[in-house]
C-alpha positions as CSV (number, residue, x, y, z in Angstrom):
1,M,117.8,99.5,193.0
2,P,115.0,100.3,190.6
3,C,112.9,103.3,191.5
4,A,109.1,103.3,191.8
5,A,108.8,105.0,188.4
6,D,110.8,102.2,186.7
7,F,108.6,99.6,188.5
8,E,105.4,101.4,187.3
9,C,106.7,101.6,183.7
10,C,107.5,97.8,183.9
11,I,103.9,97.1,185.0
12,D,102.5,99.4,182.3
13,A,104.6,97.6,179.6
14,T,103.5,94.2,180.9
15,L,99.8,95.3,180.8
16,E,100.2,96.7,177.3
17,A,101.7,93.4,176.2
18,I,98.8,91.5,177.7
19,V,96.3,93.7,176.0
20,R,98.1,93.4,172.7
21,S,98.1,89.6,173.1
22,I,94.4,89.5,173.9
23,T,93.7,91.8,170.9
24,R,95.7,89.6,168.6
25,Y,94.0,86.5,169.9
26,T,90.5,88.0,169.6
27,W,91.1,89.3,166.1
28,R,92.7,86.0,165.0
29,A,89.7,84.1,166.3
30,S,87.4,86.3,164.4
31,T,89.4,86.0,161.2
32,E,89.7,82.3,161.6
33,S,85.9,82.0,162.0
34,V,85.5,84.0,158.7
35,S,88.1,82.0,156.8
36,S,86.7,78.7,158.0
37,A,83.1,79.5,157.1
38,P,81.7,77.5,154.1
39,V,81.9,79.3,150.8
40,A,78.1,79.3,150.5
41,D,77.8,81.0,153.8
42,R,80.3,83.7,152.8
43,L,78.1,84.5,149.8
44,D,75.2,85.1,152.1
45,I,74.5,88.8,152.8
46,S,73.9,88.4,156.6
47,Q,77.1,86.4,156.9
48,R,78.9,89.1,155.0
49,K,77.7,91.7,157.5
50,K,78.9,89.5,160.4
51,D,82.3,89.1,158.8
52,H,82.6,92.9,158.2
53,L,81.8,93.7,161.8
54,A,84.3,91.2,163.1
55,L,87.0,92.3,160.7
56,C,86.5,96.0,161.0
57,A,86.9,95.8,164.8
58,G,90.3,94.2,164.4
59,P,93.7,95.6,163.6
60,N,94.7,94.1,160.2
61,V,92.3,95.8,157.8
62,G,94.0,99.2,157.6
63,F,96.1,100.5,154.7
64,R,99.7,99.2,155.0
65,E,101.7,102.3,153.8
66,K,99.1,104.8,152.7
67,T,97.7,107.4,155.1
68,T,94.8,109.8,154.9
69,L,97.4,112.7,154.5
70,L,95.4,114.7,157.0
71,E,98.6,114.9,159.0
72,C,100.0,117.2,156.2
73,V,97.5,119.9,157.3
74,E,98.9,122.4,159.9
75,F,96.8,125.1,161.5
76,M,98.0,128.6,162.2
77,H,97.7,129.2,166.0
78,D,96.0,132.4,167.0
79,S,97.2,133.7,170.4
80,L,94.6,136.4,170.4
81,P,91.3,134.8,169.5
82,E,89.4,137.7,171.1
83,M,86.4,135.7,172.2
84,H,85.1,133.6,175.1
85,A,85.2,129.8,174.5
86,D,81.4,129.8,174.8
87,E,81.2,132.0,171.8
88,V,82.4,129.3,169.5
89,D,79.5,128.0,167.4
90,S,80.4,124.6,166.0
91,S,77.0,124.1,164.4
92,T,76.7,123.7,160.6
93,T,74.2,122.8,157.9
94,L,74.3,119.6,155.8
95,L,71.6,118.9,153.2
96,G,69.4,121.5,154.8
97,H,69.7,120.0,158.3
98,R,71.3,121.7,161.2
99,L,74.0,119.8,163.1
100,A,75.6,120.7,166.4
101,A,79.0,120.0,165.0
102,P,80.4,119.1,161.5
103,I,80.5,115.4,162.4
104,I,78.8,112.4,160.9
105,V,78.9,108.8,162.2
106,A,79.7,107.4,158.8
107,A,78.0,104.3,157.4
108,M,77.7,101.6,160.0
109,T,76.0,98.3,159.5
110,G,72.8,96.3,159.3
111,G,71.4,92.9,158.6
112,T,72.2,91.0,161.8
113,D,71.1,91.0,165.4
114,R,74.5,92.5,166.4
115,A,74.2,95.1,163.7
116,A,70.8,96.2,165.1
117,E,72.4,96.7,168.5
118,V,75.2,98.8,167.0
119,N,72.9,100.9,164.9
120,R,70.5,101.6,167.7
121,D,73.1,102.5,170.3
122,I,75.2,104.7,168.1
123,A,72.3,106.4,166.3
124,R,70.8,107.2,169.7
125,A,74.1,108.8,170.8
126,A,74.3,110.8,167.6
127,D,70.8,112.0,168.0
128,E,71.3,113.2,171.6
129,L,74.5,115.0,170.5
130,G,72.9,116.6,167.4
131,L,75.1,114.8,164.9
132,A,74.3,112.8,161.7
133,F,74.3,109.0,161.4
134,G,74.7,106.7,158.4
135,L,73.3,103.2,157.9
136,G,75.1,100.4,156.3
137,S,74.1,99.0,152.9
138,Q,70.3,98.4,152.8
139,R,70.8,95.8,150.1
140,A,70.4,93.2,152.9
141,M,66.9,94.5,153.8
142,F,65.8,94.5,150.2
143,V,67.0,91.0,149.5
144,R,66.0,89.7,152.9
145,P,63.0,91.8,154.2
146,E,63.1,89.9,157.6
147,T,66.3,91.9,158.4
148,T,64.5,95.3,158.0
149,W,64.2,95.8,161.7
150,T,68.0,95.8,162.1
151,F,68.1,99.1,160.2
152,Q,65.3,100.8,162.0
153,I,66.4,103.3,164.6
154,R,63.8,106.1,164.5
155,D,62.2,105.1,167.8
156,V,65.5,105.8,169.6
157,A,66.8,108.6,167.3
158,P,63.8,110.5,166.1
159,N,65.7,113.7,165.2
160,V,69.0,112.5,163.8
161,L,70.0,113.3,160.3
162,L,69.7,109.8,158.9
163,L,71.5,108.7,155.8
164,G,70.3,105.6,154.0
165,N,72.7,103.5,151.9
166,L,72.5,101.4,148.7
167,G,75.0,100.3,146.2
168,V,74.9,101.9,142.7
169,V,74.8,98.5,141.1
170,Q,71.8,97.4,143.1
171,A,70.1,100.8,142.6
172,R,70.6,100.5,138.8
173,T,68.3,97.4,138.7
174,M,65.7,98.8,141.1
175,S,62.8,101.1,140.3
176,T,62.8,104.6,141.9
177,Q,59.6,103.5,143.8
178,Q,61.4,100.5,145.3
179,I,64.2,102.7,146.5
180,T,61.8,105.3,147.8
181,D,60.0,102.6,149.8
182,L,63.4,101.4,151.1
183,C,64.2,104.9,152.4
184,A,60.7,105.5,153.8
185,T,60.8,102.2,155.8
186,V,63.7,103.5,157.9
187,G,62.8,107.2,157.8
188,A,66.0,108.2,155.9
189,D,66.5,111.9,155.2
190,A,69.0,111.3,152.4
191,L,70.4,108.3,150.5
192,C,74.0,107.5,150.0
193,I,74.6,105.6,146.7
194,H,77.9,103.9,147.3
195,L,80.4,103.3,144.6
196,N,82.7,100.3,145.4
197,P,84.2,98.7,142.4
198,A,87.6,97.9,144.1
199,M,85.8,96.1,146.9
200,E,83.5,94.2,144.7
201,I,86.1,92.8,142.3
202,V,87.7,90.9,145.1
203,Q,84.6,90.0,147.1
204,P,83.2,86.5,147.0
205,G,80.2,86.7,144.7
206,G,80.9,90.4,144.2
207,D,79.6,92.6,141.3
208,R,81.5,92.9,138.0
209,D,79.2,95.1,135.9
210,F,79.7,98.8,136.9
211,S,78.0,100.4,133.9
212,Q,75.2,103.0,134.0
213,G,76.4,104.4,137.3
214,L,76.0,108.1,136.2
215,E,72.6,107.3,134.6
216,T,71.4,105.8,137.9
217,L,72.6,108.8,139.9
218,A,70.9,111.2,137.5
219,R,67.6,109.3,137.7
220,L,67.6,109.2,141.5
221,A,68.7,112.9,141.9
222,A,65.7,113.8,139.7
223,E,63.1,111.4,141.1
224,L,63.9,110.2,144.6
225,G,62.5,113.1,146.5
226,I,65.2,113.2,149.1
227,P,68.9,114.2,148.6
228,V,71.3,111.8,147.0
229,I,74.9,111.5,148.2
230,A,77.4,109.8,145.9
231,K,79.7,107.9,148.3
232,E,82.9,106.0,147.6
233,T,83.9,103.0,149.8
234,G,87.4,103.5,150.9
235,C,89.2,104.5,147.7
236,G,88.4,108.3,147.5
237,L,86.8,110.4,144.8
238,S,88.9,112.2,142.1
239,R,88.1,115.6,140.7
240,R,87.2,113.9,137.4
241,S,84.7,111.6,139.1
242,A,83.2,114.4,141.1
243,V,82.8,116.7,138.1
244,R,80.8,113.9,136.4
245,I,78.8,113.3,139.6
246,A,77.9,117.0,139.9
247,A,76.7,117.0,136.3
248,T,74.0,114.4,137.2
249,G,72.3,116.8,139.6
250,V,73.7,115.1,142.8
251,K,74.6,117.9,145.3
252,A,76.6,116.0,147.8
253,V,79.5,113.5,147.9
254,D,81.2,111.4,150.5
255,T,84.9,111.0,149.8
256,S,85.5,107.8,151.8
257,G,89.1,108.0,151.0
258,A,92.2,105.8,151.5
259,G,94.0,105.8,154.8
260,G,91.5,104.2,157.2
261,T,89.8,100.8,156.7
262,S,90.8,99.2,153.4
263,W,87.8,97.4,152.1
264,V,90.0,95.6,149.7
265,A,91.8,94.3,152.7
266,V,88.6,93.3,154.4
267,E,87.6,91.3,151.4
268,A,91.1,89.8,151.2
269,H,90.4,88.1,154.5
270,R,87.1,86.7,153.1
271,A,88.3,85.8,149.6
272,V,88.0,82.1,148.7
273,D,89.4,82.2,145.2
274,E,93.2,82.3,144.9
275,D,93.2,84.8,142.1
276,D,90.9,87.1,144.2
277,K,93.3,86.8,147.1
278,A,96.3,87.7,145.0
279,I,94.5,90.7,143.4
280,A,93.4,91.9,146.9
281,E,96.9,91.6,148.3
282,E,98.4,93.7,145.5
283,L,95.6,96.3,145.6
284,W,95.5,96.5,149.4
285,D,96.6,100.1,149.4
286,W,94.6,101.2,146.3
287,G,92.9,104.6,146.4
288,I,93.1,108.4,146.8
289,P,94.0,109.5,150.4
290,T,91.1,111.2,152.1
291,A,92.7,114.6,152.5
292,A,93.8,114.5,148.8
293,S,90.2,113.7,147.8
294,V,88.8,116.7,149.7
295,L,91.5,118.9,148.1
296,Q,90.7,117.5,144.7
297,L,87.1,118.4,145.1
298,S,87.7,122.0,146.3
299,G,85.7,124.6,144.4
300,L,83.1,122.3,143.0
301,P,79.4,122.9,143.6
302,L,79.1,120.0,146.0
303,E,78.7,119.5,149.7
304,I,81.6,117.3,150.8
305,I,81.5,114.7,153.5
306,A,85.1,113.7,154.3
307,T,85.3,110.1,155.5
308,G,88.0,107.5,155.4
309,G,90.4,107.1,158.3
310,L,89.3,110.1,160.4
311,K,89.8,109.2,164.0
312,T,89.8,112.4,166.0
313,G,88.4,115.9,166.3
314,T,91.7,117.2,164.9
315,D,91.1,115.1,161.8
316,V,87.6,116.5,161.4
317,A,88.8,120.0,161.8
318,R,91.6,119.5,159.2
319,A,89.1,118.1,156.7
320,V,86.8,121.1,157.2
321,A,89.7,123.5,156.8
322,L,90.4,121.8,153.5
323,G,86.9,122.5,152.4
324,A,84.7,119.7,153.7
325,T,81.2,120.4,154.9
326,C,81.6,117.7,157.6
327,G,83.9,114.9,158.7
328,G,82.7,111.4,159.2
329,I,84.1,108.8,161.6
330,A,83.2,105.1,161.5
331,S,85.7,102.5,162.8
332,Q,86.7,104.5,165.9
333,V,83.1,104.8,166.9
334,L,82.6,101.1,166.4
335,R,85.6,100.4,168.6
336,A,84.3,102.7,171.3
337,H,81.0,101.0,171.2
338,K,82.6,97.6,171.3
339,A,84.5,98.7,174.4
340,G,81.7,100.6,176.2
341,G,78.4,100.2,174.4
342,Y,76.1,103.2,174.0
343,A,77.9,105.2,176.8
344,G,81.3,104.5,175.3
345,A,80.2,105.6,171.8
346,K,78.6,108.7,173.1
347,A,81.6,109.7,175.2
348,Y,83.9,109.3,172.3
349,L,81.7,111.4,170.0
350,H,81.3,114.1,172.7
351,R,85.1,114.3,173.1
352,T,85.5,114.6,169.4
353,M,83.1,117.6,169.4
354,L,85.0,119.2,172.2
355,V,88.3,119.0,170.3
356,V,86.7,120.5,167.2
357,R,85.5,123.4,169.3
358,A,88.9,123.8,170.9
359,I,90.6,124.0,167.6
360,M,88.1,126.6,166.3
361,L,88.9,128.7,169.4
362,L,92.7,128.3,168.9
363,C,92.4,129.4,165.3
364,G,90.2,132.4,166.2
365,C,87.2,130.9,164.4
366,R,83.7,131.6,165.8
367,T,81.9,129.6,163.1
368,V,82.5,126.5,161.0
369,D,82.5,128.7,157.9
370,A,85.4,130.6,159.4
371,L,87.2,127.3,160.0
372,R,86.9,126.6,156.3
373,R,88.7,129.8,155.6
374,T,91.3,129.7,158.3
375,P,95.0,129.9,157.2
376,T,96.7,126.5,156.9
377,I,100.0,125.1,155.8
378,I,99.7,122.1,153.5
379,R,102.8,120.0,153.4
380,E,103.9,117.5,150.9
381,P,102.9,115.0,149.7
382,L,99.4,116.4,150.1
383,A,100.3,119.7,148.4
384,S,100.9,117.8,145.1
385,W,97.3,116.7,145.0
386,R,96.0,120.3,144.5
387,P,93.9,120.3,141.3
388,E,95.2,122.1,138.3
389,P,93.3,125.4,137.5
390,H,91.8,123.9,134.3
391,T,90.4,120.8,135.9
392,G,87.0,122.0,137.0
């Protein structure tokens, strides 16, 4: 006769199967609504934002085989930390702003009613926890000013370190004053200029001219009046790219490496042209893993925000131990919000902070600076990504 434990396991397995079935159905419905949308609608910026929110909340936009490689970083446990847990100070400074922990809610969204709800709830949670928050691309509010309100969060998050967001291709064609106004309208403390050629070349109506990117970064670094962050979009930054970025005067970068959401995959679901679909399928796993990107950038005169596939406080701590200033999380916060709204997002971020503090204690690190110097073991294949001595 089966025991009670066997019966409970059977119930658990049945419930998990039901949840998986519901998840697959929900995601399938969302992707079918994207794929059945008229081509003209899929070229519309607001529709694109709706598509991105629906797809990123689903299970089939991750890298297929490539990971962040953060799992290759092992900490040395310290059995004698010689401090009280309350002595751990997880605060850090990014772009001159003090954060309660080295955590950023990476670029979210904007441009739709749903995006406004997401932005306001998560920005409010980040503000209350003393973290940083990034907006999605503000191209939508520039092209369609009536969507501006969906990016405005200062009334609910007056103190959060707020990162604006604009594509380098769009910034190239805009005056510095136009971009300044775009940032001022939302009260941005810094501006991410995102670099996304892999995403654009498979996107319906995507950009094809990626020239003058360095020139644009140099102009904004000199003229904008707030810090500029050069940000990849899911494919990671190489040392060669980062060295050229540093030469423009930009002081901070966002790796947005491979291993989390594949934006090529996102656009594969939205593609209407058969050639674009074929290219997206082949380049689904394109990019430099997040941990490898951080490792590549080590020693350069840049503040490093590590994003791309980070899911937990352990991932954040590993990224910092590799040399990152902060770790950024996006999709997991979005999923927590989808499940529990503002309270769900805040609870997830709070737990992430607690894990970072716990790891600091277990490594004997009172400060985040100490965490960056803590002994680690870097296993293959991540170890092979260490930059050569002569590369910067």
